[in-house]
Wavefront OBJ file of the C-alpha trace (Angstrom):
o trace
v 31.028 5.597 4.550
v 33.698 3.650 6.412
v 32.425 0.604 8.286
v 34.036 1.711 11.546
v 32.114 4.981 11.457
v 28.894 3.118 10.675
v 29.506 0.797 13.626
v 30.117 3.736 15.980
v 27.000 5.565 14.851
v 24.914 2.407 15.193
v 26.233 1.886 18.724
v 25.239 5.445 19.577
v 21.738 4.785 18.209
v 21.345 1.743 20.440
v 22.606 3.649 23.503
v 20.195 6.515 22.854
v 17.285 4.103 22.444
v 17.935 2.579 25.871
v 18.732 5.877 27.584
v 15.659 7.698 26.292
v 13.384 4.780 27.156
v 14.612 4.514 30.739
v 14.633 8.295 31.180
v 11.014 8.458 30.028
v 10.071 6.320 33.031
v 12.390 7.982 35.542
v 11.259 11.545 34.784
v 7.650 11.229 36.028
v 8.775 9.040 38.942
v 11.241 11.747 39.962
v 8.494 14.383 39.867
v 6.327 12.117 42.000
v 9.228 11.641 44.409
v 9.738 15.419 44.701
v 6.146 16.593 44.915
v 4.537 13.493 46.406
v 7.067 12.465 49.053
v 8.799 15.798 49.491
v 12.211 14.322 48.776
v 12.232 12.436 52.058
v 12.182 8.959 50.499
v 15.236 7.179 49.176
v 15.737 8.162 45.523
v 17.577 4.901 44.895
v 14.313 2.973 44.852
v 13.249 4.864 41.725
v 15.877 3.156 39.563
v 14.490 -0.382 40.005
v 10.968 0.959 39.516
v 11.901 2.822 36.354
v 13.765 -0.202 34.988
v 10.774 -2.455 35.664
v 8.440 -0.078 33.835
v 10.843 0.097 30.839
v 11.138 -3.680 30.706
v 7.380 -4.036 31.018
v 6.887 -1.631 28.125
v 9.291 -3.714 26.011
v 7.170 -6.876 26.405
v 8.871 -8.353 29.491
v 6.256 -9.921 31.829
v 6.428 -8.811 35.465
v 5.923 -11.348 38.239
v 4.291 -9.291 40.972
v 4.436 -10.486 44.565
v 2.713 -8.256 47.103
v 4.378 -8.099 50.557
v 2.438 -9.384 53.587
v 2.372 -5.898 55.130
v 0.518 -4.546 52.121
v -1.954 -7.438 52.180
v -2.681 -6.815 55.851
v -3.125 -3.075 55.347
v -5.401 -3.355 52.326
v -7.269 -6.559 53.162
v -6.380 -8.211 49.891
v -6.901 -11.965 49.756
v -3.671 -13.967 50.016
v -4.634 -15.888 46.858
v -4.278 -12.648 44.889
v -0.855 -11.843 46.340
v 1.020 -13.223 43.327
v 0.136 -12.684 39.669
v 1.673 -11.940 36.299
v 1.440 -8.512 34.672
v 1.834 -8.969 30.913
v -0.464 -6.462 29.151
v 2.325 -4.183 27.976
v 2.018 -0.429 27.354
v 3.085 -0.544 23.720
v 4.218 3.087 23.592
v 7.676 2.048 24.842
v 7.988 -0.811 22.366
v 6.753 1.465 19.560
v 9.454 4.040 20.338
v 12.152 1.358 20.436
v 10.978 -0.174 17.142
v 10.788 3.159 15.318
v 14.224 4.207 16.545
v 15.664 0.846 15.500
v 14.078 1.067 12.040
v 15.632 4.484 11.464
v 19.008 3.158 12.557
v 18.783 0.194 10.157
v 17.797 2.434 7.246
v 20.726 4.783 7.905
v 23.123 1.841 7.989
v 21.770 0.660 4.631
v 22.212 4.108 3.112
v 25.837 3.993 4.274
v 26.343 0.690 2.354
v 27.104 -1.191 5.568
v 23.725 -2.448 6.691
v 24.961 -5.739 8.116
v 27.678 -4.049 10.163
v 25.284 -1.411 11.456
v 22.502 -3.814 12.422
v 24.876 -6.274 14.093
v 26.680 -3.565 16.066
v 23.532 -1.831 17.278
v 21.948 -5.129 18.295
v 24.992 -6.215 20.286
v 25.216 -2.853 22.053
v 21.497 -2.835 22.846
v 21.698 -6.381 24.231
v 24.675 -5.419 26.413
v 22.844 -2.384 27.802
v 19.681 -4.404 28.396
v 21.761 -6.940 30.334
v 23.280 -4.211 32.484
v 19.907 -2.649 33.157
v 18.374 -6.012 34.075
v 21.055 -6.893 36.623
v 21.231 -3.451 38.201
v 17.495 -2.819 38.434
v 16.212 -5.954 40.153
v 12.927 -5.354 41.937
v 11.674 -7.380 44.902
v 8.010 -6.615 44.192
v 7.982 -6.884 40.379
v 10.530 -9.505 39.377
v 11.481 -10.622 35.882
v 13.004 -13.710 34.336
v 16.620 -12.775 33.456
v 16.646 -14.227 29.947
v 13.331 -12.543 29.125
v 14.627 -9.210 30.420
v 17.548 -9.477 27.975
v 16.128 -11.250 24.933
v 12.706 -9.632 24.569
v 13.840 -5.956 24.521
v 16.695 -6.939 22.210
v 14.236 -8.530 19.791
v 12.060 -5.413 19.903
v 15.108 -3.490 18.688
v 16.768 -6.038 16.377
v 13.771 -7.158 14.301
v 12.723 -3.665 13.112
v 16.359 -2.687 12.514
v 16.975 -5.757 10.380
v 13.667 -5.452 8.540
v 14.202 -1.780 7.740
v 17.734 -2.423 6.495
v 16.625 -5.296 4.245
v 13.726 -3.300 2.806
v 15.991 -0.337 2.096
v 18.545 -2.601 0.445
v 15.856 -4.228 -1.683
v 14.487 -0.892 -2.853
v 17.644 1.185 -3.311
v 20.814 -0.926 -3.350
v 22.651 -1.351 -6.634
v 25.002 -4.090 -5.459
v 25.252 -6.661 -2.723
v 23.620 -9.942 -1.803
v 20.105 -8.564 -1.465
v 20.424 -6.548 -4.681
v 21.511 -9.637 -6.609
v 18.669 -11.635 -5.110
v 16.223 -8.878 -6.059
v 17.509 -8.737 -9.634
v 17.312 -12.518 -9.991
v 13.711 -12.568 -8.736
v 12.547 -9.582 -10.759
v 13.967 -11.133 -13.935
v 11.286 -13.824 -13.910
v 8.668 -13.362 -16.661
v 4.875 -13.119 -16.626
v 4.742 -10.910 -13.524
v 6.353 -13.445 -11.181
v 9.341 -11.207 -10.575
v 7.112 -8.533 -9.047
v 5.324 -10.853 -6.615
v 7.461 -10.263 -3.454
v 7.547 -6.477 -3.804
v 3.848 -6.198 -4.620
v 2.818 -8.499 -1.766
v 4.806 -6.339 0.643
v 3.355 -3.150 -0.822
v -0.219 -4.394 -0.668
v 0.150 -5.730 2.877
v 1.653 -2.396 3.974
v -1.387 -0.597 2.578
v -3.756 -2.914 4.440
v -1.907 -2.857 7.780
v -1.484 0.917 7.698
v -5.157 1.334 6.937
v -6.196 -1.040 9.737
v -4.035 0.758 12.303
v -5.371 4.115 11.116
v -8.949 2.879 11.319
v -8.319 1.571 14.842
v -6.879 4.937 15.888
v -9.871 6.757 14.414
v -12.291 4.464 16.227
v -10.418 5.050 19.498
v -10.592 8.820 19.015
v -14.351 8.646 18.427
v -14.794 6.435 21.510
v -12.765 8.831 23.656
v -14.952 11.719 22.530
v -18.251 9.879 22.971
v -17.327 8.304 26.326
v -15.455 11.272 27.774
v -18.042 11.720 30.523
v -17.512 8.164 31.784
v -13.725 8.627 31.745
v -13.959 11.828 33.798
v -16.295 10.112 36.261
v -13.764 7.311 36.799
v -11.013 9.877 37.354
v -13.088 11.608 40.002
v -13.965 8.299 41.670
v -10.256 7.487 42.044
v -9.830 10.347 44.519
v -6.124 10.943 43.841
v -4.163 14.156 44.243
v -2.826 16.146 41.252
v 0.511 14.337 41.304
v -1.232 10.965 41.257
v -3.543 12.139 38.464
v -0.527 13.144 36.402
v 1.111 9.738 36.870
v -2.117 7.938 35.983
v -2.551 10.081 32.888
v 0.994 9.374 31.687
v 0.509 5.669 32.275
v -2.704 5.671 30.248
v -1.018 7.567 27.420
v 1.514 4.742 27.257
v -1.397 2.347 26.671
v -2.873 4.269 23.726
v -1.110 2.095 21.082
v -2.499 -0.960 22.878
v -6.026 0.414 22.631
v -5.469 1.226 18.949
v -4.905 -2.488 18.329
v -8.053 -3.211 20.310
v -9.927 -0.856 17.982
v -8.463 -2.665 14.982
v -9.707 -6.022 16.269
v -13.119 -4.478 16.939
v -13.325 -3.295 13.322
v -12.240 -6.706 12.031
v -15.092 -8.359 13.923
v -13.779 -10.620 16.733
v -13.327 -7.733 19.171
v -11.457 -8.002 22.467
v -11.887 -9.018 26.090
v -11.679 -6.936 29.266
v -11.576 -9.876 31.635
v -12.224 -13.581 31.746
v -15.556 -14.455 30.158
v -16.102 -11.029 28.604
v -16.366 -9.905 24.984
v -16.611 -6.543 23.254
v -17.407 -6.801 19.540
v -19.800 -5.312 16.972
v -22.018 -8.375 17.343
v -22.562 -7.760 21.064
v -20.995 -6.720 24.362
v -20.732 -8.713 27.586
v -18.382 -7.106 30.078
v -19.673 -7.461 33.599
v -17.605 -5.582 36.175
v -14.783 -3.547 34.577
v -11.741 -2.412 36.600
v -11.951 1.227 37.633
v -9.175 2.374 35.291
v -10.307 5.667 33.698
v -9.139 4.711 30.215
v -11.351 1.624 30.252
v -14.308 3.996 30.233
v -14.117 3.857 26.430
v -15.505 0.310 26.528
v -19.171 0.549 25.506
v -21.895 -0.970 27.651
v -23.902 -2.063 24.605
v -23.415 -2.095 20.845
v -25.736 -1.842 17.866
v -25.929 -4.217 14.934
v -25.096 -1.318 12.607
v -21.533 -1.632 13.829
v -21.289 -4.868 11.863
v -20.807 -2.649 8.821
v -17.332 -1.894 10.168
v -16.294 -5.264 8.734
v -16.438 -3.576 5.323
v -13.411 -1.471 6.259
v -10.913 -4.362 5.866
v -12.669 -5.325 2.631
v -12.265 -1.782 1.334
v -8.620 -1.743 2.367
v -8.091 -5.019 0.538
v -9.698 -3.509 -2.555
v -7.425 -0.481 -2.234
v -4.392 -2.744 -1.988
v -5.588 -4.657 -5.058
v -5.973 -1.427 -7.001
v -2.484 -0.261 -5.989
v -0.952 -3.589 -6.983
v -2.890 -3.745 -10.260
v -1.695 -0.239 -11.115
v 1.892 -1.282 -10.502
v 1.448 -4.363 -12.674
v 0.076 -2.273 -15.520
v 2.809 0.333 -15.068
v 5.549 -2.300 -15.213
v 4.052 -3.935 -18.299
v 3.131 -7.195 -16.577
v -0.464 -6.553 -17.577
v -1.153 -5.461 -21.140
v -4.313 -3.432 -21.179
v -6.383 -4.213 -24.275
v -6.699 -1.310 -26.682
v -10.162 -0.162 -27.763
v -11.272 -1.732 -31.024
v -11.331 1.131 -33.517
v -12.819 0.978 -36.987
v -10.933 2.590 -39.818
v -13.113 5.035 -41.706
v -12.483 4.888 -45.456
v -10.787 7.978 -46.730
v -13.091 10.261 -48.724
v -11.548 11.948 -51.726
v -12.021 15.644 -52.338
v -12.013 15.012 -56.122
v -15.039 14.171 -58.182
v -15.400 10.462 -58.960
v -15.686 11.090 -62.666
v -12.425 12.993 -62.799
v -10.402 10.312 -61.018
v -11.904 7.218 -62.633
v -8.910 6.535 -64.866
v -6.335 6.817 -62.050
v -8.452 4.796 -59.607
v -8.920 2.005 -62.133
v -5.198 1.842 -62.769
v -4.392 1.659 -59.036
v -6.991 -1.068 -58.565
v -5.323 -3.254 -61.197
v -1.842 -2.922 -59.667
v -0.271 -5.792 -57.663
v -0.774 -5.772 -53.891
v 2.166 -5.524 -51.524
v 1.220 -7.645 -48.507
v 2.551 -6.587 -45.054
v 5.119 -8.814 -43.438
v 3.549 -11.344 -41.045
v 4.221 -10.912 -37.348
v 6.483 -13.500 -35.707
v 4.775 -16.472 -34.147
v 5.972 -15.592 -30.639
v 4.543 -12.045 -30.713
v 1.903 -11.516 -27.979
v -1.708 -11.122 -28.909
v -2.932 -7.514 -28.876
v -5.439 -8.249 -26.125
v -3.423 -10.842 -24.221
v -3.408 -10.555 -20.444
v -0.829 -11.899 -18.064
v -1.321 -15.343 -16.488
v -3.762 -15.229 -13.625
v -1.501 -17.399 -11.442
v 0.786 -14.489 -10.505
v -2.159 -12.288 -9.578
v -3.703 -15.094 -7.536
v -0.467 -15.591 -5.600
v -0.232 -11.843 -4.965
v -3.797 -11.716 -3.650
v -3.221 -14.678 -1.352
v 0.112 -13.250 -0.231
v -1.432 -9.896 0.708
v -4.166 -11.628 2.699
v -1.752 -13.975 4.492
v 0.791 -11.279 5.362
v -1.935 -8.899 6.562
v -3.444 -11.643 8.705
v -0.025 -12.505 10.159
v 0.696 -8.883 11.080
v -2.769 -8.515 12.608
v -2.192 -11.670 14.660
v 1.192 -10.357 15.844
v -0.275 -7.012 16.885
v -3.140 -8.768 18.673
v -0.664 -10.972 20.531
v 1.374 -7.959 21.627
v -1.767 -6.080 22.730
v -3.134 -8.862 24.923
v -2.132 -10.175 28.311
v -2.889 -10.070 32.011
v -3.615 -7.093 34.252
v -3.958 -8.909 37.539
v -5.185 -12.045 39.271
v -8.460 -13.876 38.773
v -10.701 -12.596 36.008
v -8.192 -9.866 35.199
v -5.891 -12.451 33.637
v -7.407 -12.081 30.130
v -7.325 -8.721 28.389
v -7.157 -7.827 24.726
v -7.953 -9.593 21.426
v -7.286 -13.211 20.567
v -4.729 -13.515 17.735
v -6.328 -16.511 15.979
v -9.823 -15.123 15.351
v -8.447 -11.699 14.423
v -6.040 -13.223 11.894
v -8.782 -15.349 10.338
v -11.208 -12.437 10.044
v -8.634 -10.020 8.628
v -7.320 -12.598 6.167
v -10.734 -13.465 4.735
v -11.944 -9.870 4.552
v -8.773 -8.629 2.903
v -8.794 -11.543 0.457
v -12.308 -10.674 -0.672
v -11.425 -7.039 -1.259
v -8.133 -7.814 -2.964
v -9.692 -10.395 -5.276
v -12.337 -7.904 -6.414
v -9.755 -5.534 -7.872
v -6.807 -7.811 -8.567
v -8.433 -10.900 -10.052
v -11.108 -9.162 -12.098
v -10.531 -9.408 -15.866
v -9.146 -6.356 -17.602
v -12.049 -4.535 -19.228
v -12.046 -3.370 -22.825
v -13.281 0.015 -23.943
v -14.661 -1.411 -27.158
v -15.356 1.241 -29.708
v -15.544 4.063 -27.197
v -13.302 6.975 -27.865
v -11.420 7.084 -31.198
v -12.657 10.528 -32.053
v -16.315 9.699 -31.433
v -18.775 11.536 -29.296
v -20.660 10.286 -26.261
v -22.265 6.922 -26.607
v -19.839 5.749 -29.257
v -21.691 7.468 -32.149
v -20.099 9.609 -34.744
v -19.816 13.302 -34.011
v -22.555 15.344 -35.690
v -19.989 17.857 -36.902
v -18.201 15.142 -38.886
v -21.270 13.900 -40.793
v -23.532 15.855 -43.124
v -26.949 14.720 -44.343
v -25.609 14.356 -47.909
v -22.726 12.163 -46.828
v -24.651 9.936 -44.393
v -25.932 7.337 -46.909
v -22.554 7.088 -48.601
v -20.674 6.642 -45.313
v -23.179 4.100 -44.108
v -22.555 1.993 -47.157
v -18.806 2.372 -46.792
v -18.912 1.067 -43.200
v -20.735 -2.073 -44.285
v -18.097 -2.873 -46.891
v -14.618 -3.678 -45.659
v -12.047 -1.257 -47.127
v -9.669 -2.783 -49.643
v -5.918 -2.506 -49.050
v -4.135 0.132 -51.123
v -2.651 -1.017 -54.415
v 0.631 0.383 -55.714
v 1.286 0.383 -59.465
v 4.428 -1.110 -60.902
v 6.507 1.870 -61.996
v 8.952 -0.421 -63.816
v 6.238 -1.273 -66.327
v 6.377 1.231 -69.247
v 2.682 0.791 -69.990
v 1.665 1.566 -66.393
v 3.959 4.602 -66.312
v 2.526 5.919 -69.553
v -1.029 5.363 -68.303
v -0.294 7.274 -65.087
v 1.233 10.152 -67.059
v -1.763 10.283 -69.365
v -4.212 10.165 -66.478
v -2.379 12.910 -64.588
v -2.241 15.077 -67.735
v -5.980 14.664 -68.097
v -6.571 15.728 -64.481
v -4.292 18.815 -64.605
v -6.152 22.067 -65.416
v -5.209 24.014 -68.580
v -4.268 27.048 -66.541
v -1.488 25.165 -64.717
v 1.980 25.632 -66.267
v 3.806 22.627 -67.704
v 7.469 21.906 -67.119
v 8.219 23.203 -70.659
v 6.618 26.582 -69.997
v 8.619 29.582 -68.906
v 7.930 31.728 -65.918
v 6.167 34.375 -67.984
v 4.523 32.189 -70.651
v 1.464 30.386 -69.317
v -0.149 29.479 -72.688
v -0.316 25.944 -74.110
v 2.797 24.560 -75.764
v 3.250 21.673 -78.197
v 0.353 19.224 -78.819
v -2.974 20.543 -77.632
v -5.179 18.719 -75.231
v -8.145 16.682 -76.294
v -11.731 17.796 -76.127
v -12.284 15.933 -72.862
v -9.453 17.743 -70.994
v -10.309 19.121 -67.627
v -10.589 22.908 -67.791
v -11.610 23.564 -64.148
v -9.125 24.022 -61.361
v -9.153 21.190 -58.840
v -7.888 21.057 -55.287
v -4.874 18.842 -54.739
v -4.261 17.192 -51.318
v -1.512 18.610 -49.170
v 1.482 16.328 -48.700
v 2.437 17.820 -45.332
l 1 2 3 4 5 6 7 8 9 10 11 12 13 14 15 16 17 18 19 20 21 22 23 24 25 26 27 28 29 30 31 32 33 34 35 36 37 38 39 40 41 42 43 44 45 46 47 48 49 50 51 52 53 54 55 56 57 58 59 60 61 62 63 64 65 66 67 68 69 70 71 72 73 74 75 76 77 78 79 80 81 82 83 84 85 86 87 88 89 90 91 92 93 94 95 96 97 98 99 100 101 102 103 104 105 106 107 108 109 110 111 112 113 114 115 116 117 118 119 120 121 122 123 124 125 126 127 128 129 130 131 132 133 134 135 136 137 138 139 140 141 142 143 144 145 146 147 148 149 150 151 152 153 154 155 156 157 158 159 160 161 162 163 164 165 166 167 168 169 170 171 172 173 174 175 176 177 178 179 180 181 182 183 184 185 186 187 188 189 190 191 192 193 194 195 196 197 198 199 200 201 202 203 204 205 206 207 208 209 210 211 212 213 214 215 216 217 218 219 220 221 222 223 224 225 226 227 228 229 230 231 232 233 234 235 236 237 238 239 240 241 242 243 244 245 246 247 248 249 250 251 252 253 254 255 256 257 258 259 260 261 262 263 264 265 266 267 268 269 270 271 272 273 274 275 276 277 278 279 280 281 282 283 284 285 286 287 288 289 290 291 292 293 294 295 296 297 298 299 300 301 302 303 304 305 306 307 308 309 310 311 312 313 314 315 316 317 318 319 320 321 322 323 324 325 326 327 328 329 330 331 332 333 334 335 336 337 338 339 340 341 342 343 344 345 346 347 348 349 350 351 352 353 354 355 356 357 358 359 360 361 362 363 364 365 366 367 368 369 370 371 372 373 374 375 376 377 378 379 380 381 382 383 384 385 386 387 388 389 390 391 392 393 394 395 396 397 398 399 400 401 402 403 404 405 406 407 408 409 410 411 412 413 414 415 416 417 418 419 420 421 422 423 424 425 426 427 428 429 430 431 432 433 434 435 436 437 438 439 440 441 442 443 444 445 446 447 448 449 450 451 452 453 454 455 456 457 458 459 460 461 462 463 464 465 466 467 468 469 470 471 472 473 474 475 476 477 478 479 480 481 482 483 484 485 486 487 488 489 490 491 492 493 494 495 496 497 498 499 500 501 502 503 504 505 506 507 508 509 510 511 512 513 514 515 516 517 518 519 520 521 522 523 524 525 526 527 528 529 530 531 532 533 534 535 536 537 538 539 540 541 542 543 544 545
């Protein structure tokens, strides 16, 4: 696709991302303006409010300053008139990031990823600048550079990351493709380290987010009565209930991260000096927000078993990575040690004694030795690459968990409301250690050997009863104890050996079998009769096919 078309489409993506995000805030505010105020208020005040909500959802802190009239009417202390609101509703940032990632992937598929990402980022930054300067709010102010840079980063980082990942996985040419080929050309599994670390960390992070969402769903179901009671205590009209519900829906991704930190162990805070974790709960007075009704009053020590979830996810990531290593040939699985059973002849020993003795006296043709640099049959890859992959998965998973915890924490008001959410450091440490344990179990364990299992044997590694008869058991037992000798091939250039083979074969052939000198209708003996010891019984010859 032409670069100009890619640039235009990327610009449209950025414009849609901003327009949809702002419209998502203006739509419920417009309904509130129509049904709550009857259309009598100035609609122009909705634009600054909607812009502030969109900026707040894209990680821009709001500096709230309550007017003196409001303080006098509500009796709020003057010390609480100014505070920072920084606990963002991550639904807006999630939408922006997902839309940006799709835009970056499309630009990569069009073979113009750099043009697409750069164009969309510039357009998004320009629109964010326009929104920031046209939607200034006297009550909830923002720092201008934060209002421009932070939403732009929310869009640019996922777009760039998605484009680079797509280029790494699918591109056949370009800078990233050449870098990928150069890295993957390294031997002993080192070339697969970056891709496998990313794959394993993606498995862990996806599993942690899913586990957090599942825990939140269970908490919403179990604590639904408390949530309804807080709704009823608010005493708002239907329009206000709708606005509160939409606002709480925007905070669901934030609570999912809280659930993830709860599973990891450190938990989260709902105010200064509070803690909610599997080890114990100390909350005190919780703000009367209905969604905070999911916070349990007490916890049981059985919830400490939730720490096994990150360990299990690490083990799953280790299994996925180990499977990829085996599939790419970086790990050579040892083959089961099979024992060659000596071939049993269907001829009587007495009838084949002459031919067997001749073959035993023939010279042995030794197989060609393998080259010195050939790998051992049971050789495994160096453990260093696997160790680096395990550490990489743990470190990347811990870093992503710390980033999510940072985004899902902040302030909801003055005083003790200034600390909400998980702490990034403890969450990263817990996730890293737990994932490392699980990954090491599957990834660093030695490759097992099946031994003599299989190879046409029954259960337990014993010979199948159908393959062994009572008459043959002693003979086969003795043959297993003795190592089979390599086959010997007679020298056909030696006239004596050739004559001996011909004589032996003539002695083994039955009298009823026609000779080359016999016609099709004459099956009697011709020329020189056979000796008295000639074989007169028909024998079964082995099939050559």
